[in-house]
C-alpha positions as a Markdown table, in Angstrom:
| # | Residue | x | y | z |
|---|---|---|---|---|
| 1 | Met | -17.3 | -176.6 | -39.3 |
| 2 | Asp | -20.9 | -176.2 | -38.6 |
| 3 | Lys | -22.7 | -174.1 | -40.9 |
| 4 | Lys | -23.7 | -171.2 | -38.9 |
| 5 | Thr | -19.6 | -170.2 | -39.0 |
| 6 | Leu | -19.8 | -172.0 | -42.5 |
| 7 | Leu | -23.0 | -168.8 | -44.0 |
| 8 | Lys | -20.4 | -166.4 | -41.6 |
| 9 | Lys | -17.8 | -167.2 | -43.6 |
| 10 | Phe | -18.8 | -167.4 | -46.9 |
| 11 | Gly | -21.1 | -163.5 | -46.3 |
| 12 | Lys | -17.7 | -161.7 | -45.1 |
| 13 | Asn | -16.3 | -163.4 | -49.1 |
| 14 | Val | -19.2 | -162.5 | -50.5 |
| 15 | Lys | -18.8 | -158.9 | -49.0 |
| 16 | Ile | -14.9 | -158.5 | -49.6 |
| 17 | Glu | -15.6 | -159.1 | -53.2 |
| 18 | Arg | -18.4 | -156.4 | -53.1 |
| 19 | Val | -16.2 | -154.1 | -51.7 |
| 20 | Lys | -13.3 | -154.3 | -54.2 |
| 21 | Gln | -16.1 | -154.1 | -57.7 |
| 22 | Asp | -17.2 | -150.7 | -55.2 |
| 23 | Leu | -20.7 | -152.0 | -54.9 |
| 24 | Thr | -23.3 | -151.0 | -52.1 |
| 25 | Gln | -25.2 | -153.5 | -50.9 |
| 26 | Glu | -27.9 | -151.8 | -53.2 |
| 27 | Gln | -26.3 | -152.0 | -56.2 |
| 28 | Leu | -25.8 | -155.3 | -56.0 |
| 29 | Ala | -29.9 | -156.0 | -54.4 |
| 30 | Glu | -31.0 | -154.2 | -57.8 |
| 31 | Ile | -28.4 | -155.7 | -60.6 |
| 32 | Met | -29.7 | -159.4 | -59.0 |
| 33 | Asn | -33.1 | -158.3 | -58.6 |
| 34 | Val | -33.5 | -159.4 | -54.8 |
| 35 | Ser | -34.1 | -157.3 | -51.8 |
| 36 | Gln | -31.0 | -155.7 | -50.1 |
| 37 | Asn | -32.2 | -156.8 | -47.0 |
| 38 | Tyr | -31.9 | -160.5 | -49.1 |
| 39 | Ile | -28.1 | -159.1 | -49.4 |
| 40 | Ala | -27.0 | -157.6 | -46.1 |
| 41 | Asn | -28.3 | -160.8 | -45.2 |
| 42 | Ile | -26.2 | -163.2 | -47.1 |
| 43 | Glu | -23.3 | -161.4 | -45.5 |
| 44 | Cys | -23.9 | -161.3 | -42.5 |
| 45 | Gly | -24.3 | -165.2 | -42.2 |
| 46 | Lys | -28.1 | -166.0 | -41.4 |
| 47 | Ala | -29.2 | -166.4 | -45.4 |
| 48 | Asn | -28.2 | -169.9 | -47.0 |
| 49 | Met | -27.6 | -169.6 | -51.4 |
| 50 | Ser | -28.7 | -172.1 | -53.3 |
| 51 | Leu | -25.7 | -173.2 | -55.3 |
| 52 | Gly | -27.0 | -172.2 | -58.7 |
| 53 | Lys | -27.9 | -168.4 | -56.4 |
| 54 | Val | -24.0 | -168.4 | -55.1 |
| 55 | Leu | -23.6 | -169.3 | -58.9 |
| 56 | Glu | -25.2 | -166.1 | -60.3 |
| 57 | Leu | -23.6 | -163.9 | -57.0 |
| 58 | Ala | -20.1 | -165.1 | -58.8 |
| 59 | Gly | -20.9 | -163.6 | -62.6 |
| 60 | Tyr | -22.5 | -160.5 | -61.1 |
| 61 | Leu | -19.0 | -160.0 | -58.9 |
| 62 | Asn | -17.5 | -160.6 | -61.9 |
| 63 | Val | -15.2 | -163.9 | -59.8 |
| 64 | Glu | -14.5 | -167.2 | -59.5 |
| 65 | Ile | -17.1 | -169.2 | -57.3 |
| 66 | Asp | -13.8 | -170.8 | -55.8 |
| 67 | Lys | -13.0 | -166.5 | -54.6 |
| 68 | Leu | -16.4 | -166.8 | -52.5 |
| 69 | Leu | -17.3 | -170.2 | -51.3 |
| 70 | Asn | -13.0 | -170.5 | -50.2 |
| 71 | Phe | -12.5 | -170.1 | -46.3 |
| 72 | Asn | -9.2 | -171.2 | -45.9 |
| 73 | Gln | -7.8 | -167.5 | -46.3 |
| 74 | Leu | -10.2 | -166.4 | -43.2 |
C-alpha cells in the first residue's frame, strides 16, 4: 500500500467515525482546536497526521485508535 492510499483509507475511517458521533467537520474542528479545512483535508487523504494527533483524534471521537488505523475493512 502506498502513502496516498493509506491516507485516503485513514481519512475514510475518520469520516465514518465522525458521522457515527453525529458531528460535522466544523464541530470536530472546534473540539480539536483546528480548522475545518484541516479536518476536510484529513478526510480527503490530503493531510498526514502525527501519531500523537491520531491518538488525540481517537479520544475526541471516543473510539479506540485501532478503529481509525484498521484498513482491512475497506
